[in-house]
C-alpha positions, 0 to 999 in steps of 0.5 A, a space after each residue: 655398602 650400608 648407610 652407616 658406612 657411607 655416612 662414616 666415609 662421607 664424614 671422613 672425606 669432609 674432615 679431609 676436605 676441611 683439613 686441606 682448607 685448614 692447611 691453606 688458611 694456616 699457610 696464609 696467616 701472618 699474625 702469630 696470635 691469630 695463627 695460634 688461635 686458628 690452630 686450636 679452633 680447627 683442632 677442636 672443631 675436627 675432634 669435637 674437643 670442649 677445651 684445649 691449649 697450645 704450649 710454646 717451647 722456650 728452649 732457653 728456659 727449658 719450659 712450656 709456656 701457655 700461648 692459648 687456652 680455650 674452654 667452652 664450658 667455662 667460657 674461658 678464652 686466654 691468648 689470641 683475641 681473648 684476654 692475655 694469658 701472661 701471668 695467669 697460668 704458670 709455665 710448665 718446666 721440662 726438668 725438675 731441680 735435680 735435672 730429671 725429666 718432669 715427664 709425669 706431666 703429660 704435655 712434657 712427656 709428649 714433648 720430650 718423647 716426641 709422641 702423642 698421648 691419648 688418655 681416656 680418663 685423666 682421673 683413672 690414668 696411672 702413668 701421669 700426674 694430673 694433680 694440677 688438672 684436678 686442682 684446676 677442676 676443683 677451683 672451677 667446677 670443671 671435670 677433665 676426662 679425655 686428653 689428647 696431646 700432640 707435639 709439633 715438630 719443625 722442619 728440622 725434626 725438633 719439637 717447638 710446641 704442643 697441642 692439647 685437647 680436652 673432653 671430646 664431646 658428642 651429643 653432650 656426652 664426654 668420650 675418649 678421643 678415637 684413632 681417627 681423632 688422633 690421626 687428624 690431630 697429628 695431621 693438623 699438628 704437622 701443618 700447624 708446625 709448618 705454619 709456626 716454623 714459617 712464621 718464626 723464620 719470617 720473624 727471625 729474618 725480620 729481626 736479623 734484617 732490623 739488627 743489620 740495618 741498625 748495625 750499619 747506622 751504629 757504625 756510621 755514628 761510631 765513625 763520626 763521634 761529632 754526629 753522635 747518635 744521629 742515625 738513632 735519633 732521626 728515626 725517633 723524630 721521623 716516626 713521631 712526626 709521621 704519627 702526628 701527621 696521620 692523626 692530625 686534623 690539618 687539611 693538608 694531610 687529611 688523606 695521609 694515614 699510616 698503618 703498622 706496615 707503613 711505620 715499619 717501612 718508614 722506620 727502616 728508611 730512617 735507619 738507613 737514611 745516611 748509609 752512604 756515609 760509610 764511604 765518606 772520608 773520616 777527615 771530612 765527616 769530622 771536619 769541625 774547623 775550616 783548617 782541619 784535615 788529619 789535624 787542625 792547621 790553625 796551630 801551624 799558623 800560630 807557630 808562624 805568627 810566633 816566628 813573625 813576632 820573633 823575627 821582628 823583635 830580632 830585627 829591631 834588636 839588631 838595628 838597635 845594637 848596630 846604632 848603639 851597642 849596649 844602649 839601654 834606651 835603644 833596647 827599651 824602644 825595641 821592647 815597645 815596638 816589639 810589644 806593639 807588633 806582638 799585640 797586633 799579631 795576636 789580634 790577627 791570630 785571634 781573628 784567624 782562630 775565629 774565622 777557622 771555627 765556621 760559626 759566623 758568616 764571613 763578610 767581604 771585609 773578613 775575606 779581604 783581611 785574610 787575603 792581606 794576612 796571607 801576603 805577610 812573609 816569615 823566614 824559614 830555617 833555610 832563609 827562604 821567605 814564605 807566606 803566612 797563609 798558603 793558598 789552601 789555607 786561604 781557600 778554607 778560611 774564606 769559606 763564608 758559612 760552615 767549615 766545608 769548602 766546595 770540594 768537601 761539601 761535594 764529598 759530603 753530598 756524595 754520601 747521598 749518591 753512594 746511598 742511592 747506589 747502595 739502596 737501589 741495588 738491594 732487592 727490597 721485598 714488596 712491603 719495603 719497596 719505598 725504603 729507597 725513596 724515603 731514605 734518599 729524599 731527606 736532602 731534597 728541597 721543596 724548590 728543587 734545589 736539593 740533592 741527589 735528584 733535585 726533586 721538587 715538593 710535588 715529586 716527593 712523598 709525604 714520608 720523604 718530606 717528613 724525613 727531611 724535617 726530622 733530619 734538620 731538626 735532629 742536626 740543629 738540636 743535637 746535644 752532643 756535637 763537640 763543635 757547637 753548643 746545644 741549640 734551644 728549641 726556640 732557636 732551632 724552630 726559628 731557623 727551620 721556619 726560615 728554611 720553610 720560607 726559603 723553599 727548603 722544608 715543607 710548610 704543611 708538615 712544619 706546621 703539623 710539627 709545631 701545632 701537634 707538639 712533635 718538637 716538644 715530645 721529641 725534646 722531652 725524650 732526647 734533649 738536655 732539659 736546658 734546651 727546652 724553652 718557651 716558644 711563641 709558636 704564633 710568631 715563628 716564621 714559616 707558619 701559616 695555619 688554615 682554619 679547617 675542622 679536624 678529621 677523624 682519628 687514625 685507625 691506629 690511635 695507640 701507635 707510638 714512635 718505638 726519631 745551620 746543618 751539615 749534609 
């Protein structure tokens, strides 16, 4: 074997070895722009091309879009790690306006026919229209000669992209791409198509998963109109606080750093934080008054009060008529007594209506009054004497805070147990392994008196504690709850500060929430402007500020968030 043949064989073996290494590298790359750049870099290195482009097929718009453009002679680098290619080069349509194939463009011909095009000299080629190439050359001073275009097919045999190489250069001289170049480019294109397909499938599965998660959250919000967009807004507040904590100079979160994958994991957890509510009975989720079930029973009590008033009036009339049949003075006395009685009963009914709303704390005197009212009797149509309030109504009206009784609160809190069962059954991939931990921690308390696990602050991660603050803040400030007025920021932060002092919320993260202005950024995005009032943050309860220098900024400084309470 001659020296030249040995050299050719060694060159070929070296190319094959590099091709194998390239395949391994492409299969490991997860960033799409980096993947495209590797494809073009390796293709040019294997074939000696001075320039090249990668086109991606947009099947919806039936056109080829420039994804990457490189040209060493012109020092041009668009896409990938270079300048953005968007808007600088127009897409190439696959079809003309009359629906005929635009196959005079070599890249379109290659894609539509699924064939490799190898052209020795673009200026002498008669089969294709290179007017656009010549215009580019005139504009830049470049001279395009040899062209190699290879389609990229996915696992289903469909063309998804195209690789185009220009001007094979050997020792400063432009030559035509030879058969070996064509074979290597096709082999690389095959590996590149697999890598691009895998990347696309990963992206599509991730998009499907994201939308599925959001569909669950949307369904929960739709199930409970009174909580509106809670499952959508909590992620916004959560990510805003996570970003602030990651960039804060507060010494308590000095070592807390979040990257893009961490944000994605936390956002997923935030979207799923109330997934257990999918099984919570509607009448419990929607219980806006103490006596509400399928309907609000306060109206039935109102009817009974009306019956009591009429019963009294009828008794008085009968007694009067028995003493003085037809006597006007007796009737006037009945009217006065009936009016006084009706006024007293109306006051009692108004008190019951106020007690039913759950808006104020019920005192011992209030409860005693409800129990006394329960002993009053009214006469049914069959003549039986019945209590004004039955046992269940007394039990619900005597709830001291909120509208839920102990059994209903247990049902509501049970959504966390169901959520735990749901999330712990899901086979989350490694990059989402902490989703259950984050999602299930938003009802835990720093003192260990929360649920579902009764974890303490030291047992909860920072993201889980962040979600607890976000969940409470959204519930307090929600502008669309029909059972309460929108709460101003000053009132919400005061309540949260007291929750910090009560061992409910994390003091360090609440301080970051306030000092970094997270509450205000969220309010400007999500709340009614009338809720945004002036706040003296130095006088808020629960705030204790250490004096420490700021830490270095987060390595992801541009990262943006793109989130009395019911359980």
